[in-house]
C-alpha positions in Angstrom: 20.5 40.0 -76.3 19.4 39.9 -72.6 15.7 39.9 -71.9 14.7 41.7 -68.7 11.3 41.6 -67.0 10.3 44.7 -65.2 7.6 44.2 -62.6 6.2 47.5 -61.3 2.7 49.1 -61.1 4.0 52.7 -61.8 2.5 53.7 -65.1 5.4 55.9 -66.2 8.2 53.5 -65.3 8.1 51.7 -68.7 8.6 55.0 -70.6 11.4 56.0 -68.2 13.2 52.6 -68.7 12.9 52.9 -72.4 14.4 56.4 -72.3 17.3 55.6 -70.0 18.3 52.4 -71.8 17.4 53.4 -75.4 21.0 53.0 -76.6 21.3 49.5 -75.4 17.8 48.7 -76.6 18.6 50.1 -80.1 21.9 48.1 -80.1 19.9 45.0 -79.1 21.9 44.5 -75.9 18.8 44.7 -73.7 15.2 43.8 -74.4 12.5 44.7 -71.8 9.1 43.3 -71.1 6.8 44.7 -68.4 4.3 43.4 -65.8 2.2 45.4 -63.3 2.4 42.8 -60.5 3.7 39.4 -59.4 0.8 37.5 -60.9 1.3 39.0 -64.3 5.0 38.4 -64.0 4.5 34.7 -63.4 2.2 34.5 -66.4 4.9 36.2 -68.6 7.5 33.7 -67.3 5.3 30.9 -68.5 4.9 32.5 -71.9 8.4 33.8 -72.5 11.0 31.2 -71.4 14.0 33.4 -72.5 13.7 36.0 -69.8 17.1 36.3 -68.0 16.5 38.5 -65.0 13.7 40.4 -63.2 13.7 44.0 -61.8 10.8 44.1 -59.3 9.2 46.6 -57.0 8.1 45.4 -53.6 4.8 47.2 -52.9 2.3 46.3 -55.7 -1.4 45.3 -55.9 -2.3 41.7 -56.6 1.0 39.9 -55.8 3.8 42.0 -54.2 7.5 41.6 -55.0 8.5 39.7 -51.9 5.8 37.1 -52.6 7.0 36.9 -56.2 10.5 36.0 -54.9 9.1 32.9 -53.3 7.5 31.8 -56.5 10.5 32.2 -58.8 12.3 28.9 -58.0 9.3 26.9 -59.2 8.6 29.2 -62.2 12.3 29.4 -63.3 15.0 28.2 -61.0 17.8 29.9 -63.1 16.3 33.4 -63.1 17.6 36.1 -60.7 15.7 39.1 -59.4 16.9 42.5 -58.4 14.5 44.4 -56.1 14.0 48.1 -57.1 12.0 49.8 -54.4 11.5 52.8 -52.2 11.1 50.5 -49.3 14.9 50.3 -48.7 14.9 49.7 -45.0 17.0 46.9 -43.6 14.0 44.7 -42.8 12.8 44.7 -46.4 16.3 44.3 -47.8 17.0 41.3 -45.4 13.6 39.7 -46.3 14.3 40.1 -50.0 17.8 38.7 -49.8 16.6 35.7 -47.7 13.9 35.0 -50.3 16.5 34.8 -53.0 16.9 38.3 -54.4 20.3 38.8 -56.1 20.6 42.5 -55.3 18.6 45.5 -54.1 18.4 49.0 -55.6 16.6 51.8 -53.8 14.3 54.4 -55.4 14.7 57.0 -56.7 16.8 55.0 -59.1 20.3 55.9 -60.1 20.2 54.4 -63.6 23.9 54.2 -64.0 24.1 52.2 -60.8 21.1 50.1 -62.0 22.9 49.4 -65.3 26.0 48.1 -63.4 23.7 46.0 -61.3 21.9 44.6 -64.4 25.3 43.6 -66.0 26.5 42.0 -62.7 23.2 40.0 -62.4 23.3 38.9 -66.1 26.9 37.7 -65.6 25.8 35.6 -62.6 22.9 34.2 -64.5 25.2 33.3 -67.5 27.5 31.5 -65.1 24.6 29.4 -63.8 23.4 28.6 -67.3 26.9 27.6 -68.3 27.2 25.3 -65.3 23.9 23.7 -65.9 24.8 23.2 -69.6 28.0 21.5 -68.6 26.2 19.2 -66.2 23.6 18.4 -68.9 26.3 17.8 -71.5 28.2 15.6 -69.0 25.1 13.5 -68.3 24.5 13.1 -72.1 28.2 12.2 -72.5 27.9 9.5 -69.9 25.1 7.9 -72.1 27.5 7.7 -75.1 30.9 7.2 -73.5 32.1 4.4 -71.3 33.1 5.2 -67.7 36.6 4.0 -68.4 36.9 6.7 -71.1 35.6 9.4 -68.8 38.0 8.4 -66.1 40.8 8.6 -68.6 39.7 12.0 -69.7 40.1 13.4 -66.2 43.8 12.2 -66.1 46.2 15.2 -65.6 48.1 14.3 -68.8 45.0 13.5 -70.9 45.6 16.0 -73.7 49.4 15.3 -73.8 48.8 11.5 -74.0 46.0 11.4 -76.5 47.8 9.1 -78.9 49.8 7.2 -76.4 48.8 3.5 -76.0 49.7 0.6 -73.8 49.9 -3.2 -74.2 47.8 -5.1 -71.7 46.4 -8.6 -71.1 42.6 -8.5 -71.5 39.6 -10.6 -72.6 37.5 -9.5 -75.5 33.9 -10.6 -76.0 31.7 -10.2 -79.1 28.0 -10.7 -78.6 25.7 -10.8 -81.7 21.9 -10.8 -81.6 21.1 -13.7 -83.9 18.6 -13.3 -86.8 18.2 -9.6 -86.2 19.1 -8.5 -89.7 16.2 -10.5 -91.1 13.6 -8.9 -88.9 14.7 -5.4 -89.8 13.4 -6.0 -93.4 9.9 -6.6 -92.2 9.4 -4.6 -89.0 8.9 -0.8 -88.7 12.1 1.1 -88.1 11.0 2.6 -84.7 10.0 -0.9 -83.5 13.4 -2.2 -84.6 15.2 0.5 -82.6 13.2 -0.1 -79.5 13.7 -3.9 -79.7 17.5 -3.7 -80.2 17.8 -1.1 -77.4 15.9 -3.3 -75.0 18.1 -6.3 -75.9 21.3 -4.2 -75.6 20.2 -3.1 -72.2 20.0 -6.7 -71.0 23.4 -7.5 -72.4 25.0 -4.4 -71.0 23.7 -5.0 -67.5 25.3 -8.4 -67.4 28.7 -7.1 -68.7 28.8 -4.3 -66.2 27.8 -6.6 -63.3 31.0 -8.6 -64.0 33.1 -5.4 -64.2 33.5 -5.4 -67.9 33.0 -2.3 -70.1 31.3 -1.7 -73.4 33.8 -0.9 -76.0 31.3 -0.3 -78.8 28.0 -1.1 -80.3 28.2 -2.4 -83.9 24.8 -2.7 -85.6 23.2 -5.6 -83.7 26.4 -6.7 -81.9 28.3 -5.6 -78.8 32.0 -5.6 -78.2 33.0 -5.8 -74.5 36.4 -5.8 -72.8 37.4 -7.2 -69.5 40.7 -6.1 -67.8 42.3 -6.6 -64.5 42.3 -9.6 -62.2 40.5 -12.8 -63.4 39.4 -11.0 -66.6 38.9 -14.3 -68.5 36.8 -15.8 -65.7 34.7 -12.7 -65.4 34.2 -12.5 -69.2 33.0 -16.1 -69.4 30.7 -15.6 -66.5 29.2 -12.6 -68.1 28.7 -14.4 -71.4 27.0 -17.3 -69.7 24.7 -14.9 -67.8 23.9 -12.9 -70.9 23.1 -16.1 -72.8 20.7 -17.2 -70.0 19.0 -13.8 -69.7 18.4 -13.5 -73.4 17.2 -17.1 -73.7 14.6 -16.4 -71.0 13.0 -13.6 -73.0 9.8 -14.7 -74.5 9.2 -14.5 -78.3 8.5 -10.9 -79.3 5.7 -10.2 -81.7 5.6 -7.2 -84.0 2.6 -7.2 -86.3 2.5 -10.5 -88.1 6.2 -11.3 -87.2 7.6 -13.1 -84.3 11.2 -12.9 -83.1 12.8 -15.1 -80.5 15.9 -13.4 -79.2 19.2 -15.4 -79.0 22.8 -14.6 -79.1 26.1 -16.0 -80.5 29.2 -15.2 -78.6 32.9 -15.3 -79.3 35.5 -14.9 -76.5 39.3 -14.6 -76.7 42.0 -13.6 -74.3 45.5 -12.3 -74.8 47.7 -9.3 -75.4 45.9 -6.2 -76.8 46.9 -2.6 -77.5 44.7 -0.3 -75.4 44.4 3.5 -76.1 43.0 6.2 -78.3 42.8 5.2 -82.0 42.0 7.8 -84.5 43.1 11.2 -85.8 44.2 14.1 -83.6 43.9 16.4 -86.5 40.3 15.4 -87.2 39.6 15.4 -83.4 38.0 12.0 -83.8 39.3 9.3 -81.5 38.0 6.0 -80.3 39.2 4.7 -76.9 39.4 1.0 -77.7 41.5 -2.1 -77.9 43.1 -3.6 -81.0 45.2 -6.5 -81.9 45.2 -10.1 -83.1 43.4 -11.2 -79.9 40.5 -8.9 -80.8 40.3 -10.1 -84.4 40.2 -13.7 -83.3 37.3 -13.0 -80.8 35.3 -11.5 -83.6 36.1 -14.4 -86.0 35.0 -16.9 -83.2 31.7 -15.0 -82.9 31.1 -15.1 -86.6 31.2 -18.9 -86.6 29.2 -19.4 -83.4 25.6 -20.6 -83.8 22.6 -19.2 -81.9 23.1 -20.0 -78.2 26.8 -20.8 -78.5 29.7 -19.3 -76.7 32.8 -20.2 -78.7 36.5 -20.0 -77.7 39.9 -21.0 -79.1 42.0 -23.8 -77.6 44.3 -21.6 -75.6 41.2 -20.1 -73.8 39.9 -23.6 -73.1 43.3 -24.6 -71.6 43.3 -21.6 -69.3 39.7 -22.0 -68.2 38.9 -25.7 -68.3 39.3 -26.1 -64.5 36.6 -23.6 -63.9 34.1 -24.1 -66.7 32.6 -26.8 -68.8 33.5 -27.2 -72.4 32.7 -29.4 -75.4 35.0 -29.7 -78.5 33.7 -28.3 -81.8 36.6 -29.6 -83.8 38.9 -27.6 -86.1 37.9 -24.7 -88.3 39.5 -22.4 -90.8 39.0 -18.8 -89.9 39.3 -15.8 -92.2 42.8 -14.3 -92.3 44.2 -17.1 -90.2 46.9 -19.2 -91.8 46.4 -22.3 -89.7 43.3 -24.1 -88.6 42.0 -23.3 -85.2 40.7 -25.8 -82.6 37.5 -24.4 -81.1 35.4 -25.2 -78.0 31.9 -24.3 -76.8 31.5 -23.1 -73.2 28.7 -25.2 -71.8 28.6 -24.2 -68.1 
């Protein structure tokens, strides 16, 4: 139901409006509210946020209709006004339109014409609202979806290629906030959420600064993916920067508890499958990477201690000319048939 604000000081206008539009009022297509001048109209706009359009006279005591037009962008930037006035000379019409009026109807009113004008104005307002809603939803979407996914969604063949994937070379980084699970048992839930969001923000900034993208948040851990040129070097640089930034954060106190942030990081590079993983029938997809290289990165993170960045031997061999490493020996990793030689990135 459209809500229409009528602004006019003529006492009998309300009765006339209700008579001429009684069918649409009864069918709950239109709903009318009334004000005697611009000042009263502005007060109603504050009290009733669901008003869609305004029908306003020009010559009124208090605040006239032309002045009201200048106040509408601040009161409600979406609302549109149709001027309904006996002052239908070109000067008043031009002034009204220049101040933002959507249309102009002259008195005495032809109510059939007014009805068409109302429908046209309501359609325009609905288009504006739909556009603003789409912008708002897009901004919200950007908070939840990585930029790479949004770019993929704008691809011409997006819907046709929903379940198509590709094999690429990439580096996967798992970053876990150490000791966070323990603090959740003793700290209030809202404090926990704020704390982890603040720490995630530090981590994300470093990953983005080295042209990586966030694949997902998993409890108190972050999975990041680096693609393109020098993806391994950029991933290690991002991990070192993240470690340094987190280590520089002072101990956080919450009530009687103190938490000193630290991270454990696993890095692996290799062939991964990139694309949408999920169910087209359920309309639930996750744009991600999968494969043995991803699993190994997570396994390496799981054995890394606080402050460690752990890689497998093939990563060490590829990056040893550019970074410092120390050997951590050989370990058995879950679901790996053979022991794995691992190294810590030191600089």
